[in-house]
C-alpha positions in Angstrom: 59.3 101.8 49.1 60.8 103.1 52.3 61.6 100.8 55.2 62.9 102.2 58.5 64.2 100.5 61.6 63.0 101.7 64.9 63.9 101.1 68.5 66.6 102.0 71.1 70.3 101.8 70.7 72.9 102.7 68.1 71.8 103.2 64.5 73.9 100.4 63.2 72.8 97.8 65.8 71.6 94.6 64.0 71.6 96.4 60.6 72.9 93.4 58.8 70.0 91.2 60.1 67.5 94.1 59.3 68.8 94.4 55.7 68.8 90.6 55.2 65.1 90.6 56.3 64.2 93.5 54.0 65.9 91.9 51.1 64.2 88.6 51.7 60.8 90.3 51.9 61.5 92.1 48.6 62.9 89.1 46.8 61.0 88.7 43.6 58.6 91.6 44.3 60.9 94.6 43.8 64.5 95.4 42.9 66.5 97.5 45.4 67.9 100.4 43.3 69.6 102.3 46.0 70.2 102.0 49.8 70.4 105.4 51.5 71.6 105.7 55.1 72.5 108.4 57.5 75.9 108.8 59.2 75.1 106.3 61.9 75.5 103.6 59.3 79.0 104.8 58.2 80.7 101.6 59.3 83.1 99.4 57.4 81.2 96.2 58.1 78.0 97.7 56.8 79.7 99.1 53.7 81.3 95.7 53.1 77.9 94.0 53.5 76.4 96.4 50.9 79.2 95.7 48.5 78.9 91.9 49.0 75.2 92.2 48.1 76.2 94.3 45.0 73.8 97.1 46.1 74.2 100.7 45.1 74.4 102.9 48.2 74.7 106.4 49.5 75.8 106.7 53.1 76.1 110.1 54.7 79.4 110.7 56.6 80.8 113.5 58.7 83.4 115.2 56.7 86.2 114.6 59.2 89.9 114.9 58.2 90.1 111.1 57.9 87.1 110.9 55.6 88.6 113.7 53.4 91.9 111.7 53.1 89.9 108.5 52.2 87.8 110.2 49.6 90.8 111.9 48.0 92.6 108.5 47.8 89.8 106.7 46.1 89.8 106.3 42.3 87.1 105.1 40.0 83.4 105.7 39.5 82.2 104.2 42.8 83.0 107.2 45.0 82.0 110.8 44.5 82.3 113.8 46.8 79.2 115.9 47.2 79.7 119.4 48.6 
């Protein structure tokens, strides 16, 4: 099942409310196996939200110098670098 937000503004605007609504609608009907988002959602608060909900996620990020440093500094199975 694919759900998409539409409307004007930044991609990450009201994403928490949108995700809460989606999860509530799916509660008991389906299990969310993976949340996939584009680079507009590469935001610490959104990533924290996904981790709080214990959701698996893949969020695209621009490979800036700071992202490279962050990826290289992460250990464990939660982060992988796809080239």
